[in-house]
Backbone as ProteinMPNN parsed JSONL, in Angstrom:
{"seq_chain_A": "MSAENGSGGSMAFVAGLFLGTLAGVTTALLIAPASGREIRTALSRGAKRLVAQTTELIPEEWSAIAEEEITREIIANVSSLRSAGL", "coords_chain_A": {"N_chain_A": [[-23.099, -53.232, 40.554], [-23.831, -56.69, 41.349], [-22.074, -59.379, 43.056], [-23.298, -61.604, 42.339], [-24.301, -61.138, 39.743], [-21.83, -60.361, 38.151], [-20.794, -62.916, 38.537], [-22.289, -64.519, 36.79], [-22.165, -63.111, 34.364], [-19.464, -63.834, 33.718], [-19.397, -66.584, 33.483], [-21.22, -66.843, 31.419], [-19.693, -65.63, 29.54], [-17.156, -67.525, 29.433], [-18.956, -69.891, 28.521], [-19.744, -68.64, 26.076], [-17.26, -68.49, 24.864], [-16.319, -71.016, 25.024], [-17.985, -72.414, 23.13], [-17.883, -70.924, 20.786], [-15.134, -71.528, 20.21], [-15.548, -74.258, 19.635], [-17.209, -74.241, 17.543], [-15.342, -72.928, 15.615], [-13.347, -74.728, 15.565], [-14.708, -76.944, 14.406], [-15.466, -75.938, 12.013], [-12.995, -75.258, 10.674], [-12.164, -78.165, 10.752], [-13.882, -79.265, 8.882], [-13.368, -77.862, 6.3], [-10.88, -78.991, 5.936], [-8.617, -80.982, 4.279], [-9.743, -84.043, 4.514], [-10.695, -87.318, 5.492], [-14.482, -88.154, 5.921], [-14.466, -90.062, 8.156], [-12.066, -89.47, 9.647], [-12.515, -86.816, 10.332], [-14.854, -86.882, 11.851], [-13.676, -88.365, 13.995], [-11.603, -86.612, 14.783], [-13.434, -84.506, 15.567], [-14.959, -85.65, 17.812], [-12.707, -86.395, 19.509], [-11.672, -83.684, 20.036], [-13.933, -82.397, 21.129], [-14.437, -83.794, 23.523], [-11.993, -83.251, 24.805], [-12.164, -80.406, 25.151], [-14.423, -80.439, 26.806], [-13.493, -81.651, 29.015], [-11.585, -79.537, 29.756], [-13.121, -77.48, 30.276], [-14.632, -78.315, 32.496], [-12.715, -77.988, 34.312], [-12.682, -75.224, 34.624], [-15.349, -74.232, 35.103], [-18.34, -74.279, 37.201], [-19.961, -77.278, 38.283], [-22.76, -77.299, 37.562], [-22.678, -75.657, 35.388], [-21.195, -77.076, 33.724], [-22.536, -79.188, 32.857], [-24.494, -78.174, 31.299], [-22.952, -77.196, 29.329], [-21.827, -79.519, 28.37], [-24.071, -80.818, 27.307], [-24.841, -79.057, 25.299], [-22.709, -79.303, 23.854], [-22.773, -81.877, 22.908], [-25.236, -81.724, 21.277], [-24.269, -80.001, 19.38], [-22.103, -81.594, 18.04], [-23.786, -83.791, 17.4], [-25.189, -82.669, 15.413], [-23.292, -81.755, 13.703], [-22.044, -84.111, 12.72], [-24.358, -85.196, 11.63], [-24.555, -83.48, 9.448], [-22.213, -84.024, 7.994], [-22.874, -86.48, 7.366], [-24.99, -86.311, 5.643], [-23.537, -84.75, 3.699], [-22.224, -86.707, 2.372], [-19.793, -87.371, 3.686]], "CA_chain_A": [[-23.012, -54.646, 39.913], [-23.824, -57.409, 42.463], [-21.312, -60.466, 42.73], [-24.026, -62.767, 41.366], [-24.546, -60.639, 38.202], [-20.654, -60.76, 37.771], [-20.455, -64.194, 38.267], [-23.12, -64.943, 35.501], [-21.339, -62.744, 33.321], [-18.358, -64.58, 33.582], [-20.079, -67.853, 33.104], [-21.829, -66.659, 29.778], [-18.467, -65.529, 28.682], [-16.588, -68.71, 29.307], [-19.509, -70.716, 27.769], [-19.693, -68.301, 24.781], [-15.782, -68.593, 24.313], [-16.093, -72.448, 24.691], [-18.958, -72.813, 22.127], [-17.085, -70.285, 19.862], [-13.918, -72.32, 20.028], [-15.849, -75.332, 19.125], [-17.74, -73.95, 16.153], [-14.368, -72.596, 14.903], [-12.77, -76.022, 15.174], [-15.557, -77.599, 13.566], [-15.524, -75.131, 10.654], [-11.694, -75.747, 10.243], [-12.092, -79.472, 10.245], [-14.763, -79.332, 7.652], [-12.896, -77.577, 5.124], [-9.847, -79.628, 5.894], [-8.615, -82.293, 3.222], [-9.586, -85.309, 5.351], [-12.025, -88.211, 5.125], [-15.364, -88.097, 6.991], [-14.284, -90.742, 9.407], [-11.014, -88.638, 10.178], [-13.009, -85.483, 10.908], [-15.603, -87.349, 13.077], [-12.754, -88.754, 15.113], [-11.18, -85.43, 15.407], [-14.168, -83.751, 16.33], [-15.076, -86.331, 18.977], [-11.431, -86.085, 20.676], [-11.592, -82.25, 20.497], [-14.994, -82.18, 22.115], [-13.944, -84.478, 24.764], [-10.838, -82.434, 25.467], [-12.804, -79.175, 25.808], [-15.383, -80.682, 27.986], [-12.456, -81.779, 30.424], [-10.931, -78.473, 30.108], [-14.386, -76.613, 30.815], [-15.0, -78.877, 33.827], [-11.83, -77.377, 35.182], [-12.845, -74.055, 34.732], [-16.804, -73.837, 35.535], [-19.059, -75.292, 38.175], [-20.499, -78.482, 37.683], [-24.009, -77.072, 36.643], [-22.538, -75.082, 33.841], [-20.259, -78.082, 32.892], [-23.496, -80.178, 32.415], [-25.043, -77.476, 30.295], [-22.143, -77.161, 27.997], [-21.581, -80.791, 27.758], [-25.391, -80.946, 26.72], [-24.688, -78.166, 24.175], [-21.651, -79.887, 22.824], [-23.406, -82.964, 22.447], [-26.043, -81.391, 20.265], [-23.386, -79.574, 18.26], [-21.446, -82.775, 17.679], [-24.722, -84.662, 16.596], [-25.735, -81.721, 14.286], [-22.179, -81.603, 12.611], [-22.077, -85.492, 12.124], [-25.316, -85.223, 10.567], [-24.164, -82.452, 8.173], [-21.187, -84.571, 7.351], [-23.351, -87.801, 6.751], [-25.781, -85.699, 4.455], [-23.024, -84.176, 2.593], [-21.492, -87.714, 1.997], [-18.491, -87.812, 4.137]], "C_chain_A": [[-23.073, -55.59, 41.134], [-22.609, -58.592, 42.044], [-21.874, -61.475, 41.841], [-24.0, -62.335, 39.978], [-23.015, -60.861, 37.436], [-20.074, -62.24, 37.445], [-21.01, -64.878, 37.113], [-22.553, -64.567, 34.332], [-20.142, -63.445, 32.738], [-18.536, -65.857, 33.101], [-20.558, -67.726, 31.521], [-20.463, -66.445, 29.007], [-17.742, -66.822, 28.234], [-17.512, -69.612, 28.438], [-19.583, -70.176, 26.384], [-18.254, -68.445, 24.041], [-15.639, -70.041, 23.993], [-16.766, -72.857, 23.486], [-18.394, -72.093, 20.69], [-15.91, -70.948, 19.122], [-14.439, -73.812, 19.199], [-16.455, -75.28, 17.643], [-16.406, -73.592, 15.175], [-13.551, -73.99, 14.563], [-13.432, -76.736, 14.33], [-15.562, -77.124, 12.055], [-14.03, -75.484, 9.859], [-11.61, -77.147, 9.783], [-13.006, -79.869, 8.891], [-14.317, -78.958, 6.266], [-11.364, -78.215, 5.114], [-9.825, -80.777, 4.791], [-8.352, -83.733, 4.023], [-10.895, -86.101, 5.017], [-13.017, -87.79, 6.214], [-15.048, -88.913, 8.241], [-13.299, -89.909, 10.154], [-11.45, -87.443, 10.904], [-13.793, -85.707, 11.912], [-14.793, -87.706, 14.237], [-12.085, -87.519, 15.632], [-12.225, -84.409, 16.214], [-14.697, -84.425, 17.801], [-13.863, -86.11, 20.039], [-11.608, -84.468, 21.057], [-12.665, -81.848, 21.477], [-14.817, -82.647, 23.461], [-12.882, -83.715, 25.52], [-11.321, -81.055, 25.835], [-13.767, -79.381, 26.625], [-14.4, -80.872, 29.196], [-11.909, -80.43, 30.711], [-11.988, -77.458, 30.833], [-14.781, -77.047, 32.197], [-14.09, -78.218, 34.659], [-12.127, -75.969, 35.503], [-14.298, -73.464, 35.324], [-17.285, -74.729, 36.47], [-19.559, -76.439, 37.404], [-21.84, -78.16, 36.93], [-23.622, -76.676, 35.268], [-21.963, -76.083, 32.944], [-21.31, -78.872, 32.274], [-24.162, -79.609, 31.208], [-24.386, -77.563, 29.056], [-21.837, -78.431, 27.528], [-22.91, -81.315, 26.866], [-25.255, -80.239, 25.31], [-23.676, -78.777, 23.181], [-22.096, -81.166, 22.143], [-24.423, -82.532, 21.229], [-25.255, -80.783, 19.223], [-22.763, -80.66, 17.373], [-22.354, -83.567, 16.666], [-25.074, -83.851, 15.337], [-24.518, -81.651, 13.203], [-22.064, -82.936, 12.128], [-23.246, -85.636, 11.121], [-25.18, -84.575, 9.264], [-23.247, -83.373, 7.443], [-21.805, -85.768, 6.555], [-24.192, -87.41, 5.468], [-24.9, -85.287, 3.134], [-22.006, -85.446, 2.04], [-20.089, -87.962, 2.415], [-18.571, -88.854, 5.201]], "O_chain_A": [[-22.301, -55.27, 42.038], [-22.252, -58.705, 40.872], [-21.311, -62.063, 40.918], [-23.693, -63.128, 39.088], [-22.943, -61.416, 36.34], [-19.298, -62.638, 36.576], [-20.358, -65.715, 36.489], [-22.386, -65.331, 33.381], [-19.9, -63.594, 31.54], [-17.751, -66.243, 32.235], [-20.22, -68.498, 30.624], [-20.209, -67.049, 27.966], [-17.669, -67.2, 27.065], [-16.905, -70.179, 27.529], [-19.512, -70.984, 25.458], [-18.149, -68.505, 22.816], [-15.03, -70.42, 22.993], [-16.174, -73.656, 22.76], [-18.485, -72.692, 19.619], [-15.698, -70.97, 17.91], [-13.777, -74.336, 18.302], [-16.222, -76.108, 16.761], [-16.448, -73.976, 14.006], [-13.183, -74.264, 13.421], [-12.791, -77.239, 13.408], [-15.653, -77.883, 11.09], [-13.955, -75.888, 8.698], [-11.122, -77.437, 8.69], [-12.692, -80.721, 8.06], [-14.719, -79.524, 5.25], [-10.657, -77.856, 4.173], [-10.837, -81.397, 4.464], [-7.299, -84.355, 4.162], [-11.886, -85.662, 4.434], [-12.646, -87.207, 7.234], [-15.362, -88.446, 9.336], [-13.616, -89.594, 11.302], [-10.891, -87.062, 11.932], [-13.695, -84.989, 12.908], [-15.156, -87.398, 15.372], [-11.993, -87.365, 16.85], [-11.946, -83.717, 17.193], [-14.809, -83.715, 18.8], [-14.04, -85.722, 21.193], [-11.671, -84.082, 22.224], [-12.448, -81.131, 22.453], [-15.036, -81.931, 24.438], [-12.923, -83.584, 26.743], [-10.856, -80.557, 26.86], [-14.07, -78.403, 27.308], [-14.563, -80.256, 30.25], [-11.752, -80.135, 31.895], [-11.692, -76.765, 31.806], [-15.225, -76.226, 32.999], [-14.516, -77.823, 35.744], [-11.832, -75.537, 36.617], [-14.355, -72.388, 35.919], [-16.78, -75.843, 36.613], [-19.576, -76.547, 36.178], [-22.057, -78.657, 35.825], [-24.065, -77.168, 34.23], [-22.109, -76.078, 31.721], [-21.072, -79.286, 31.139], [-24.405, -80.304, 30.222], [-24.899, -77.877, 27.982], [-21.574, -78.56, 26.332], [-22.798, -82.08, 25.907], [-25.549, -80.848, 24.281], [-23.795, -78.754, 21.956], [-21.812, -81.444, 20.978], [-24.276, -83.149, 20.174], [-25.594, -81.067, 18.074], [-22.88, -80.642, 16.148], [-22.021, -83.934, 15.539], [-25.23, -84.444, 14.27], [-24.748, -81.512, 12.002], [-21.964, -82.968, 10.901], [-23.115, -86.111, 9.993], [-25.601, -85.023, 8.198], [-23.478, -83.531, 6.244], [-21.454, -86.074, 5.415], [-24.118, -88.052, 4.42], [-25.254, -85.386, 1.959], [-21.055, -85.146, 1.317], [-19.291, -88.604, 1.732], [-17.541, -89.326, 5.683]]}, "name": "protein", "num_of_chains": 1, "seq": "MSAENGSGGSMAFVAGLFLGTLAGVTTALLIAPASGREIRTALSRGAKRLVAQTTELIPEEWSAIAEEEITREIIANVSSLRSAGL"}
């Protein structure tokens, strides 16, 4: 295995770990007894914190990709919350 393949695998693992954590946090917040506004605020804060932590762990290119993915996830989650009436 070349160093390049190992690095790509590490980045994929970090990205997967990051997105899995985001999905878990989102699910936990959705089933928590809180108002829609509180949940959206918590999601936003959590996403910003995760982006900040991720940028410390991965190169700039991966950070931009992760940030875009997080933004898509947040938009989808907020849309779901709104359609659910929260």
